N, CA, C and O atoms as a Tinker XYZ file with bonds, in Angstrom:
   484  protein
     1  N     28.275000  117.863000   90.989000    73     2
     2  CA    29.482000  117.053000   90.938000    64     1     3
     3  C     30.688000  117.993000   90.885000    63     2     4     5
     4  O     30.658000  119.050000   90.255000    81     3
     5  N     31.762000  117.560000   91.579000    73     3     6
     6  CA    32.964000  118.384000   91.619000    64     5     7
     7  C     34.174000  117.471000   91.799000    63     6     8     9
     8  O     34.089000  116.453000   92.485000    81     7
     9  N     35.293000  117.832000   91.187000    73     7    10
    10  CA    36.543000  117.095000   91.340000    64     9    11
    11  C     37.452000  117.865000   92.294000    63    10    12    13
    12  O     37.935000  118.947000   91.961000    81    11
    13  N     37.681000  117.305000   93.481000    73    11    14
    14  CA    38.522000  117.943000   94.494000    64    13    15
    15  C     40.012000  117.671000   94.258000    63    14    16    17
    16  O     40.847000  118.038000   95.084000    81    15
    17  N     40.342000  117.030000   93.137000    73    15    18
    18  CA    41.732000  116.695000   92.790000    64    17    19
    19  C     42.407000  115.857000   93.863000    63    18    20    21
    20  O     43.587000  116.045000   94.159000    81    19
    21  N     41.645000  114.924000   94.448000    73    19    22
    22  CA    42.182000  114.034000   95.471000    64    21    23
    23  C     42.302000  112.600000   94.974000    63    22    24    25
    24  O     42.530000  111.681000   95.760000    81    23
    25  N     42.150000  112.411000   93.664000    73    23    26
    26  CA    42.247000  111.080000   93.086000    64    25    27
    27  C     40.919000  110.346000   92.996000    63    26    28    29
    28  O     40.869000  109.236000   92.466000    81    27
    29  N     39.852000  110.932000   93.495000    73    27    30
    30  CA    38.541000  110.278000   93.454000    64    29    31
    31  C     37.676000  110.747000   92.291000    63    30    32    33
    32  O     36.542000  110.290000   92.150000    81    31
    33  N     38.182000  111.640000   91.460000    73    31    34
    34  CA    37.411000  112.136000   90.325000    64    33    35
    35  C     36.213000  112.951000   90.774000    63    34    36    37
    36  O     36.200000  113.508000   91.872000    81    35
    37  N     35.217000  113.015000   89.923000    73    35    38
    38  CA    34.012000  113.768000   90.242000    64    37    39
    39  C     33.223000  113.070000   91.344000    63    38    40    41
    40  O     32.971000  111.867000   91.274000    81    39
    41  N     32.839000  113.831000   92.354000    73    39    42
    42  CA    32.032000  113.296000   93.451000    64    41    43
    43  C     30.835000  114.225000   93.675000    63    42    44    45
    44  O     30.891000  115.404000   93.324000    81    43
    45  N     29.761000  113.702000   94.253000    73    43    46
    46  CA    28.620000  114.567000   94.554000    64    45    47
    47  C     29.026000  115.681000   95.518000    63    46    48    49
    48  O     29.599000  115.423000   96.577000    81    47
    49  N     28.723000  116.909000   95.140000    73    47    50
    50  CA    29.104000  118.070000   95.954000    64    49    51
    51  C     28.220000  119.253000   95.569000    63    50    52    53
    52  O     27.566000  119.256000   94.526000    81    51
    53  N     28.222000  120.239000   96.428000    73    51    54
    54  CA    27.476000  121.466000   96.133000    64    53    55
    55  C     28.178000  122.636000   96.803000    63    54    56    57
    56  O     29.019000  122.457000   97.685000    81    55
    57  N     27.824000  123.817000   96.374000    73    55    58
    58  CA    28.373000  125.018000   97.009000    64    57    59
    59  C     27.579000  125.309000   98.270000    63    58    60    61
    60  O     26.355000  125.179000   98.297000    81    59
    61  N     28.301000  125.707000   99.323000    73    59    62
    62  CA    27.669000  126.098000  100.584000    64    61    63
    63  C     27.046000  127.482000  100.402000    63    62    64    65
    64  O     27.626000  128.353000   99.754000    81    63
    65  N     25.875000  127.670000  100.972000    73    63    66
    66  CA    25.251000  128.992000  100.981000    64    65    67
    67  C     25.381000  129.540000  102.398000    63    66    68    69
    68  O     24.858000  128.958000  103.348000    81    67
    69  N     26.078000  130.658000  102.529000    73    67    70
    70  CA    26.325000  131.261000  103.841000    64    69    71
    71  C     25.073000  131.952000  104.371000    63    70    72    73
    72  O     24.139000  132.229000  103.619000    81    71
    73  N     25.067000  132.225000  105.668000    73    71    74
    74  CA    23.910000  132.865000  106.297000    64    73    75
    75  C     23.546000  134.200000  105.652000    63    74    76    77
    76  O     22.375000  134.581000  105.622000    81    75
    77  N     24.545000  134.905000  105.138000    73    75    78
    78  CA    24.265000  136.197000  104.495000    64    77    79
    79  C     23.775000  136.042000  103.059000    63    78    80    81
    80  O     23.563000  137.032000  102.358000    81    79
    81  N     23.596000  134.796000  102.624000    73    79    82
    82  CA    23.103000  134.513000  101.283000    64    81    83
    83  C     24.179000  134.395000  100.225000    63    82    84    85
    84  O     23.878000  134.058000   99.080000    81    83
    85  N     25.435000  134.666000  100.579000    73    83    86
    86  CA    26.509000  134.573000   99.587000    64    85    87
    87  C     26.834000  133.115000   99.273000    63    86    88    89
    88  O     26.660000  132.223000  100.104000    81    87
    89  N     27.307000  132.904000   98.061000    73    87    90
    90  CA    27.684000  131.571000   97.619000    64    89    91
    91  C     29.064000  131.243000   98.157000    63    90    92    93
    92  O     30.019000  131.994000   97.954000    81    91
    93  N     29.162000  130.098000   98.855000    73    91    94
    94  CA    30.433000  129.671000   99.438000    64    93    95
    95  C     31.145000  128.658000   98.572000    63    94    96    97
    96  O     30.786000  128.438000   97.416000    81    95
    97  N     32.153000  128.049000   99.147000    73    95    98
    98  CA    32.983000  127.074000   98.443000    64    97    99
    99  C     32.303000  125.730000   98.273000    63    98   100   101
   100  O     31.159000  125.530000   98.683000    81    99
   101  N     33.046000  124.801000   97.648000    73    99   102
   102  CA    32.535000  123.473000   97.363000    64   101   103
   103  C     32.592000  122.587000   98.601000    63   102   104   105
   104  O     33.580000  122.583000   99.337000    81   103
   105  N     31.522000  121.843000   98.816000    73   103   106
   106  CA    31.410000  120.913000   99.944000    64   105   107
   107  C     30.938000  119.568000   99.395000    63   106   108   109
   108  O     29.869000  119.482000   98.790000    81   107
   109  N     31.732000  118.520000   99.605000    73   107   110
   110  CA    31.320000  117.179000   99.178000    64   109   111
   111  C     30.135000  116.717000  100.009000    63   110   112   113
   112  O     29.986000  117.103000  101.168000    81   111
   113  N     29.299000  115.891000   99.408000    73   111   114
   114  CA    28.137000  115.364000  100.134000    64   113   115
   115  C     28.550000  114.518000  101.335000    63   114   116   117
   116  O     27.749000  114.318000  102.248000    81   115
   117  N     29.779000  114.023000  101.350000    73   115   118
   118  CA    30.263000  113.211000  102.471000    64   117   119
   119  C     30.736000  114.062000  103.650000    63   118   120   121
   120  O     30.917000  113.546000  104.753000    81   119
   121  N     30.937000  115.356000  103.425000    73   119   122
   122  CA    31.386000  116.283000  104.475000    64   121   123
   123  C     30.170000  116.947000  105.114000    63   122   124   125
   124  O     29.073000  116.927000  104.556000    81   123
   125  N     30.381000  117.537000  106.298000    73   123   126
   126  CA    29.306000  118.199000  107.028000    64   125   127
   127  C     29.690000  119.645000  107.304000    63   126   128   129
   128  O     30.746000  119.916000  107.876000    81   127
   129  N     28.834000  120.566000  106.896000    73   127   130
   130  CA    29.056000  121.983000  107.173000    64   129   131
   131  C     27.770000  122.546000  107.766000    63   130   132   133
   132  O     26.703000  122.460000  107.159000    81   131
   133  N     27.883000  123.120000  108.956000    73   131   134
   134  CA    26.721000  123.700000  109.628000    64   133   135
   135  C     26.221000  124.932000  108.886000    63   134   136   137
   136  O     26.993000  125.630000  108.228000    81   135
   137  N     24.944000  125.186000  108.996000    73   135   138
   138  CA    24.366000  126.387000  108.387000    64   137   139
   139  C     24.976000  127.649000  108.978000    63   138   140   141
   140  O     25.021000  128.687000  108.316000    81   139
   141  N     25.451000  127.568000  110.228000    73   139   142
   142  CA    26.033000  128.727000  110.906000    64   141   143
   143  C     27.487000  128.966000  110.529000    63   142   144   145
   144  O     28.055000  129.995000  110.894000    81   143
   145  N     28.097000  128.039000  109.809000    73   143   146
   146  CA    29.490000  128.197000  109.384000    64   145   147
   147  C     29.558000  129.088000  108.148000    63   146   148   149
   148  O     28.625000  129.139000  107.348000    81   147
   149  N     30.685000  129.789000  108.010000    73   147   150
   150  CA    30.916000  130.603000  106.819000    64   149   151
   151  C     32.014000  129.938000  106.002000    63   150   152   153
   152  O     33.103000  129.665000  106.508000    81   151
   153  N     31.715000  129.681000  104.730000    73   151   154
   154  CA    32.683000  129.057000  103.827000    64   153   155
   155  C     32.923000  130.009000  102.674000    63   154   156   157
   156  O     32.001000  130.345000  101.931000    81   155
   157  N     34.176000  130.447000  102.525000    73   155   158
   158  CA    34.524000  131.340000  101.435000    64   157   159
   159  C     34.382000  130.671000  100.077000    63   158   160   161
   160  O     34.398000  129.444000   99.979000    81   159
   161  N     34.245000  131.471000   99.037000    73   159   162
   162  CA    33.967000  131.001000   97.685000    64   161   163
   163  C     35.002000  130.001000   97.172000    63   162   164   165
   164  O     34.641000  129.073000   96.448000    81   163
   165  N     36.274000  130.164000   97.525000    73   163   166
   166  CA    37.336000  129.306000   96.990000    64   165   167
   167  C     37.712000  128.144000   97.909000    63   166   168   169
   168  O     38.561000  127.328000   97.550000    81   167
   169  N     37.103000  128.058000   99.070000    73   167   170
   170  CA    37.407000  126.975000  100.012000    64   169   171
   171  C     36.822000  125.662000   99.515000    63   170   172   173
   172  O     35.842000  125.642000   98.771000    81   171
   173  N     37.452000  124.548000   99.947000    73   171   174
   174  CA    36.986000  123.215000   99.568000    64   173   175
   175  C     36.939000  122.341000  100.818000    63   174   176   177
   176  O     37.889000  122.296000  101.599000    81   175
   177  N     35.816000  121.649000  100.989000    73   175   178
   178  CA    35.627000  120.785000  102.157000    64   177   179
   179  C     35.144000  119.438000  101.643000    63   178   180   181
   180  O     34.106000  119.353000  100.985000    81   179
   181  N     35.903000  118.377000  101.945000    73   179   182
   182  CA    35.530000  117.071000  101.419000    64   181   183
   183  C     36.007000  115.956000  102.330000    63   182   184   185
   184  O     36.538000  116.212000  103.410000    81   183
   185  N     35.816000  114.715000  101.891000    73   183   186
   186  CA    36.080000  113.569000  102.759000    64   185   187
   187  C     35.002000  113.531000  103.828000    63   186   188   189
   188  O     33.828000  113.769000  103.544000    81   187
   189  N     35.398000  113.235000  105.047000    73   187   190
   190  CA    34.462000  113.221000  106.175000    64   189   191
   191  C     34.663000  114.442000  107.068000    63   190   192   193
   192  O     34.349000  114.405000  108.258000    81   191
   193  N     35.179000  115.509000  106.498000    73   191   194
   194  CA    35.470000  116.728000  107.254000    64   193   195
   195  C     34.189000  117.357000  107.792000    63   194   196   197
   196  O     33.107000  117.186000  107.230000    81   195
   197  N     34.341000  118.107000  108.921000    73   195   198
   198  CA    33.215000  118.786000  109.544000    64   197   199
   199  C     33.594000  120.228000  109.875000    63   198   200   201
   200  O     34.667000  120.496000  110.416000    81   199
   201  N     32.703000  121.134000  109.542000    73   199   202
   202  CA    32.874000  122.539000  109.893000    64   201   203
   203  C     31.589000  122.951000  110.603000    63   202   204   205
   204  O     30.504000  122.879000  110.028000    81   203
   205  N     31.719000  123.386000  111.871000    73   203   206
   206  CA    30.514000  123.659000  112.659000    64   205   207
   207  C     30.731000  124.769000  113.675000    63   206   208   209
   208  O     31.816000  125.344000  113.764000    81   207
   209  N     29.695000  125.061000  114.432000    73   207   210
   210  CA    29.729000  126.020000  115.538000    64   209   211
   211  C     30.325000  127.370000  115.159000    63   210   212   213
   212  O     31.282000  127.827000  115.785000    81   211
   213  N     29.765000  128.004000  114.142000    73   211   214
   214  CA    30.169000  129.348000  113.731000    64   213   215
   215  C     31.609000  129.438000  113.243000    63   214   216   217
   216  O     32.200000  130.518000  113.277000    81   215
   217  N     32.177000  128.349000  112.797000    73   215   218
   218  CA    33.534000  128.364000  112.259000    64   217   219
   219  C     33.552000  129.077000  110.916000    63   218   220   221
   220  O     32.524000  129.209000  110.251000    81   219
   221  N     34.752000  129.538000  110.525000    73   219   222
   222  CA    34.917000  130.219000  109.255000    64   221   223
   223  C     36.075000  129.601000  108.492000    63   222   224   225
   224  O     37.165000  129.420000  109.035000    81   223
   225  N     35.833000  129.280000  107.235000    73   223   226
   226  CA    36.839000  128.725000  106.336000    64   225   227
   227  C     36.851000  129.612000  105.105000    63   226   228   229
   228  O     35.815000  129.791000  104.464000    81   227
   229  N     38.011000  130.173000  104.761000    73   227   230
   230  CA    38.021000  131.073000  103.606000    64   229   231
   231  C     39.338000  131.014000  102.868000    63   230   232   233
   232  O     40.224000  130.233000  103.216000    81   231
   233  N     39.463000  131.843000  101.848000    73   231   234
   234  CA    40.642000  131.798000  100.989000    64   233   235
   235  C     40.640000  130.485000  100.218000    63   234   236   237
   236  O     39.580000  129.971000   99.860000    81   235
   237  N     41.810000  129.952000   99.966000    73   235   238
   238  CA    41.950000  128.668000   99.272000    64   237   239
   239  C     42.110000  127.522000  100.266000    63   238   240   241
   240  O     42.762000  126.523000   99.959000    81   239
   241  N     41.535000  127.654000  101.425000    73   239   242
   242  CA    41.660000  126.632000  102.460000    64   241   243
   243  C     40.999000  125.332000  102.020000    63   242   244   245
   244  O     39.938000  125.333000  101.397000    81   243
   245  N     41.655000  124.219000  102.361000    73   243   246
   246  CA    41.127000  122.883000  102.107000    64   245   247
   247  C     40.973000  122.188000  103.450000    63   246   248   249
   248  O     41.905000  122.150000  104.252000    81   247
   249  N     39.782000  121.636000  103.687000    73   247   250
   250  CA    39.507000  120.848000  104.892000    64   249   251
   251  C     39.106000  119.467000  104.388000    63   250   252   253
   252  O     38.117000  119.332000  103.668000    81   251
   253  N     39.872000  118.437000  104.764000    73   251   254
   254  CA    39.626000  117.113000  104.199000    64   253   255
   255  C     39.881000  116.023000  105.230000    63   254   256   257
   256  O     40.177000  116.294000  106.393000    81   255
   257  N     39.757000  114.779000  104.769000    73   255   258
   258  CA    39.911000  113.648000  105.680000    64   257   259
   259  C     38.822000  113.686000  106.728000    63   258   260   261
   260  O     37.652000  113.892000  106.408000    81   259
   261  N     39.203000  113.489000  107.986000    73   259   262
   262  CA    38.263000  113.574000  109.099000    64   261   263
   263  C     38.474000  114.833000  109.906000    63   262   264   265
   264  O     38.096000  114.886000  111.076000    81   263
   265  N     39.073000  115.852000  109.303000    73   263   266
   266  CA    39.395000  117.098000  110.010000    64   265   267
   267  C     38.138000  117.819000  110.467000    63   266   268   269
   268  O     37.069000  117.682000  109.872000    81   267
   269  N     38.293000  118.601000  111.549000    73   267   270
   270  CA    37.174000  119.362000  112.095000    64   269   271
   271  C     37.607000  120.794000  112.389000    63   270   272   273
   272  O     38.699000  121.040000  112.900000    81   271
   273  N     36.734000  121.719000  112.058000    73   271   274
   274  CA    36.920000  123.121000  112.429000    64   273   275
   275  C     35.637000  123.535000  113.114000    63   274   276   277
   276  O     34.559000  123.467000  112.525000    81   275
   277  N     35.755000  123.969000  114.370000    73   275   278
   278  CA    34.547000  124.266000  115.139000    64   277   279
   279  C     34.817000  125.271000  116.245000    63   278   280   281
   280  O     35.949000  125.718000  116.430000    81   279
   281  N     33.774000  125.619000  116.975000    73   279   282
   282  CA    33.856000  126.511000  118.141000    64   281   283
   283  C     34.486000  127.859000  117.808000    63   282   284   285
   284  O     35.462000  128.273000  118.432000    81   283
   285  N     33.914000  128.536000  116.816000    73   283   286
   286  CA    34.342000  129.879000  116.421000    64   285   287
   287  C     35.765000  129.952000  115.888000    63   286   288   289
   288  O     36.367000  131.026000  115.912000    81   287
   289  N     36.315000  128.857000  115.415000    73   287   290
   290  CA    37.664000  128.844000  114.859000    64   289   291
   291  C     37.656000  129.351000  113.419000    63   290   292   293
   292  O     36.623000  129.345000  112.749000    81   291
   293  N     38.837000  129.794000  112.952000    73   291   294
   294  CA    38.997000  130.330000  111.602000    64   293   295
   295  C     40.174000  129.646000  110.918000    63   294   296   297
   296  O     41.257000  129.542000  111.494000    81   295
   297  N     39.963000  129.181000  109.695000    73   295   298
   298  CA    41.035000  128.668000  108.845000    64   297   299
   299  C     41.009000  129.529000  107.591000    63   298   300   301
   300  O     40.051000  129.486000  106.820000    81   299
   301  N     42.069000  130.314000  107.390000    73   299   302
   302  CA    42.083000  131.346000  106.358000    64   301   303
   303  C     43.277000  131.189000  105.428000    63   302   304   305
   304  O     44.199000  130.423000  105.711000    81   303
   305  N     43.254000  131.908000  104.335000    73   303   306
   306  CA    44.386000  131.916000  103.411000    64   305   307
   307  C     44.507000  130.594000  102.687000    63   306   308   309
   308  O     43.513000  130.060000  102.194000    81   307
   309  N     45.683000  130.075000  102.619000    73   307   310
   310  CA    45.962000  128.819000  101.922000    64   309   311
   311  C     46.216000  127.697000  102.909000    63   310   312   313
   312  O     47.171000  126.937000  102.751000    81   311
   313  N     45.390000  127.585000  103.903000    73   311   314
   314  CA    45.567000  126.589000  104.950000    64   313   315
   315  C     45.061000  125.228000  104.494000    63   314   316   317
   316  O     44.061000  125.137000  103.780000    81   315
   317  N     45.756000  124.167000  104.909000    73   315   318
   318  CA    45.334000  122.788000  104.679000    64   317   319
   319  C     45.097000  122.149000  106.040000    63   318   320   321
   320  O     45.988000  122.141000  106.889000    81   319
   321  N     43.899000  121.613000  106.247000    73   319   322
   322  CA    43.565000  120.901000  107.476000    64   321   323
   323  C     43.127000  119.512000  107.044000    63   322   324   325
   324  O     42.142000  119.370000  106.319000    81   323
   325  N     43.851000  118.479000  107.486000    73   323   326
   326  CA    43.633000  117.129000  106.965000    64   325   327
   327  C     43.713000  116.109000  108.088000    63   326   328   329
   328  O     43.919000  116.456000  109.251000    81   327
   329  N     43.547000  114.851000  107.722000    73   327   330
   330  CA    43.588000  113.717000  108.643000    64   329   331
   331  C     42.516000  113.893000  109.717000    63   330   332   333
   332  O     41.352000  114.124000  109.391000    81   331
   333  N     42.889000  113.789000  110.980000    73   331   334
   334  CA    41.945000  113.955000  112.094000    64   333   335
   335  C     42.232000  115.228000  112.872000    63   334   336   337
   336  O     41.881000  115.328000  114.048000    81   335
   337  N     42.861000  116.190000  112.238000    73   335   338
   338  CA    43.236000  117.443000  112.897000    64   337   339
   339  C     42.000000  118.260000  113.263000    63   338   340   341
   340  O     40.943000  118.129000  112.645000    81   339
   341  N     42.155000  119.106000  114.283000    73   339   342
   342  CA    41.078000  119.984000  114.726000    64   341   343
   343  C     41.595000  121.405000  114.920000    63   342   344   345
   344  O     42.701000  121.619000  115.416000    81   343
   345  N     40.788000  122.350000  114.524000    73   343   346
   346  CA    41.018000  123.747000  114.874000    64   345   347
   347  C     39.764000  124.182000  115.613000    63   346   348   349
   348  O     38.657000  124.068000  115.087000    81   347
   349  N     39.935000  124.684000  116.835000    73   347   350
   350  CA    38.772000  124.989000  117.666000    64   349   351
   351  C     39.094000  126.103000  118.646000    63   350   352   353
   352  O     40.173000  126.694000  118.590000    81   351
   353  N     38.163000  126.389000  119.539000    73   351   354
   354  CA    38.399000  127.343000  120.612000    64   353   355
   355  C     38.694000  128.757000  120.176000    63   354   356   357
   356  O     39.393000  129.487000  120.879000    81   355
   357  N     38.178000  129.161000  119.029000    73   355   358
   358  CA    38.419000  130.514000  118.563000    64   357   359
   359  C     39.786000  130.727000  117.944000    63   358   360   361
   360  O     40.168000  131.871000  117.695000    81   359
   361  N     40.538000  129.661000  117.688000    73   359   362
   362  CA    41.866000  129.786000  117.083000    64   361   363
   363  C     41.755000  130.335000  115.660000    63   362   364   365
   364  O     40.775000  130.085000  114.959000    81   363
   365  N     42.774000  131.085000  115.249000    73   363   366
   366  CA    42.895000  131.598000  113.884000    64   365   367
   367  C     44.153000  130.981000  113.281000    63   366   368   369
   368  O     45.254000  131.181000  113.792000    81   367
   369  N     43.986000  130.236000  112.200000    73   367   370
   370  CA    45.115000  129.608000  111.508000    64   369   371
   371  C     45.072000  130.094000  110.066000    63   370   372   373
   372  O     44.040000  130.006000  109.400000    81   371
   373  N     46.208000  130.612000  109.589000    73   371   374
   374  CA    46.205000  131.221000  108.256000    64   373   375
   375  C     47.572000  131.165000  107.606000    63   374   376   377
   376  O     48.527000  130.627000  108.167000    81   375
   377  N     47.649000  131.727000  106.419000    73   375   378
   378  CA    48.912000  131.958000  105.731000    64   377   379
   379  C     49.701000  130.736000  105.341000    63   378   380   381
   380  O     50.908000  130.685000  105.581000    81   379
   381  N     49.062000  129.750000  104.748000    73   379   382
   382  CA    49.804000  128.584000  104.291000    64   381   383
   383  C     50.074000  127.556000  105.368000    63   382   384   385
   384  O     50.968000  126.724000  105.210000    81   383
   385  N     49.344000  127.589000  106.432000    73   383   386
   386  CA    49.514000  126.607000  107.504000    64   385   387
   387  C     49.074000  125.222000  107.036000    63   386   388   389
   388  O     48.180000  125.087000  106.201000    81   387
   389  N     49.722000  124.198000  107.591000    73   387   390
   390  CA    49.372000  122.808000  107.311000    64   389   391
   391  C     49.163000  122.115000  108.643000    63   390   392   393
   392  O     50.087000  122.006000  109.449000    81   391
   393  N     47.940000  121.646000  108.872000    73   391   394
   394  CA    47.579000  120.989000  110.120000    64   393   395
   395  C     47.115000  119.589000  109.770000    63   394   396   397
   396  O     46.195000  119.434000  108.967000    81   395
   397  N     47.725000  118.563000  110.350000    73   395   398
   398  CA    47.355000  117.193000  110.007000    64   397   399
   399  C     47.558000  116.235000  111.161000    63   398   400   401
   400  O     47.786000  116.649000  112.298000    81   399
   401  N     47.474000  114.949000  110.856000    73   399   402
   402  CA    47.578000  113.924000  111.895000    64   401   403
   403  C     46.468000  114.103000  112.901000    63   402   404   405
   404  O     45.312000  114.302000  112.528000    81   403
   405  N     46.810000  114.035000  114.173000    73   403   406
   406  CA    45.847000  114.258000  115.252000    64   405   407
   407  C     46.092000  115.590000  115.946000    63   406   408   409
   408  O     45.724000  115.767000  117.107000    81   407
   409  N     46.712000  116.522000  115.239000    73   407   410
   410  CA    47.014000  117.831000  115.826000    64   409   411
   411  C     45.727000  118.543000  116.215000    63   410   412   413
   412  O     44.696000  118.407000  115.556000    81   411
   413  N     45.811000  119.305000  117.301000    73   411   414
   414  CA    44.655000  120.072000  117.781000    64   413   415
   415  C     45.122000  121.494000  118.092000    63   414   416   417
   416  O     45.966000  121.695000  118.965000    81   415
   417  N     44.582000  122.462000  117.389000    73   415   418
   418  CA    44.906000  123.867000  117.595000    64   417   419
   419  C     43.709000  124.473000  118.304000    63   418   420   421
   420  O     42.622000  124.547000  117.732000    81   419
   421  N     43.897000  124.909000  119.547000    73   419   422
   422  CA    42.734000  125.284000  120.346000    64   421   423
   423  C     42.665000  126.755000  120.741000    63   422   424   425
   424  O     41.683000  127.166000  121.359000    81   423
   425  N     43.649000  127.542000  120.416000    73   423   426
   426  CA    43.568000  128.973000  120.692000    64   425   427
   427  C     44.739000  129.669000  120.008000    63   426   428   429
   428  O     45.699000  129.022000  119.588000    81   427
   429  N     44.651000  130.990000  119.901000    73   427   430
   430  CA    45.764000  131.770000  119.370000    64   429   431
   431  C     45.631000  132.081000  117.898000    63   430   432   433
   432  O     44.694000  131.650000  117.227000    81   431
   433  N     46.605000  132.848000  117.412000    73   431   434
   434  CA    46.704000  133.252000  116.010000    64   433   435
   435  C     47.999000  132.681000  115.457000    63   434   436   437
   436  O     49.069000  132.905000  116.024000    81   435
   437  N     47.912000  131.939000  114.345000    73   435   438
   438  CA    49.088000  131.287000  113.780000    64   437   439
   439  C     49.164000  131.539000  112.290000    63   438   440   441
   440  O     48.162000  131.457000  111.581000    81   439
   441  N     50.376000  131.848000  111.818000    73   439   442
   442  CA    50.651000  131.976000  110.391000    64   441   443
   443  C     51.752000  130.992000  110.051000    63   442   444   445
   444  O     52.709000  130.828000  110.809000    81   443
   445  N     51.614000  130.344000  108.918000    73   443   446
   446  CA    52.618000  129.411000  108.436000    64   445   447
   447  C     52.936000  128.319000  109.462000    63   446   448   449
   448  O     54.075000  127.859000  109.548000    81   447
   449  N     51.954000  127.915000  110.221000    73   447   450
   450  CA    52.121000  126.859000  111.223000    64   449   451
   451  C     52.088000  125.501000  110.546000    63   450   452   453
   452  O     51.267000  125.256000  109.662000    81   451
   453  N     52.984000  124.622000  110.964000    73   451   454
   454  CA    52.955000  123.240000  110.528000    64   453   455
   455  C     52.840000  122.380000  111.779000    63   454   456   457
   456  O     53.729000  122.385000  112.630000    81   455
   457  N     51.745000  121.648000  111.883000    73   455   458
   458  CA    51.495000  120.805000  113.047000    64   457   459
   459  C     50.959000  119.455000  112.585000    63   458   460   461
   460  O     49.975000  119.376000  111.850000    81   459
   461  N     51.633000  118.392000  113.036000    73   459   462
   462  CA    51.235000  117.032000  112.673000    64   461   463
   463  C     51.280000  116.147000  113.892000    63   462   464   465
   464  O     51.656000  116.576000  114.983000    81   463
   465  N     50.892000  114.907000  113.690000    73   463   466
   466  CA    50.987000  113.919000  114.751000    64   465   467
   467  C     50.096000  114.233000  115.914000    63   466   468   469
   468  O     48.897000  114.457000  115.747000    81   467
   469  N     50.672000  114.251000  117.091000    73   467   470
   470  CA    49.912000  114.461000  118.326000    64   469   471
   471  C     50.073000  115.871000  118.871000    63   470   472   473
   472  O     49.789000  116.120000  120.043000    81   471
   473  N     50.530000  116.803000  118.023000    73   471   474
   474  CA    50.722000  118.189000  118.480000    64   473   475
   475  C     49.424000  118.749000  119.056000    63   474   476   477
   476  O     48.350000  118.556000  118.486000    81   475
   477  N     49.528000  119.431000  120.171000    73   475   478
   478  CA    48.391000  120.118000  120.770000    64   477   479
   479  C     48.852000  121.531000  121.046000    63   478   480   481
   480  O     49.578000  121.780000  122.008000    81   479
   481  N     48.430000  122.455000  120.202000    73   479   482
   482  CA    48.913000  123.835000  120.275000    64   481   483
   483  C     47.844000  124.728000  120.837000    63   482   484
   484  O     48.057000  125.932000  120.978000    81   483
């Protein structure tokens, strides 16, 4: 059980175990994280979020709602990925970025990016 501080209190969750055997961050039972994904110790993944296809989530990154990180993408630092946002295509998003709505980040390196709504970067 873990409290993601989203107003839902304690929910069923467990720490992700990375391929290298290291203990990763908290993942709610309602979220999906592939065995091939790497989740850093302080990362949090909850809601109906999905992390797959060799994606990496680290630092204090939060992936929530129906957000998806896949296809070798990286969400690092203090990034927030929420709603139905996607980070994919090998994109690197870091440094306090906030990605939400239906935004889709599909390539490149971004720091302090804010993308919402229908943004397609």
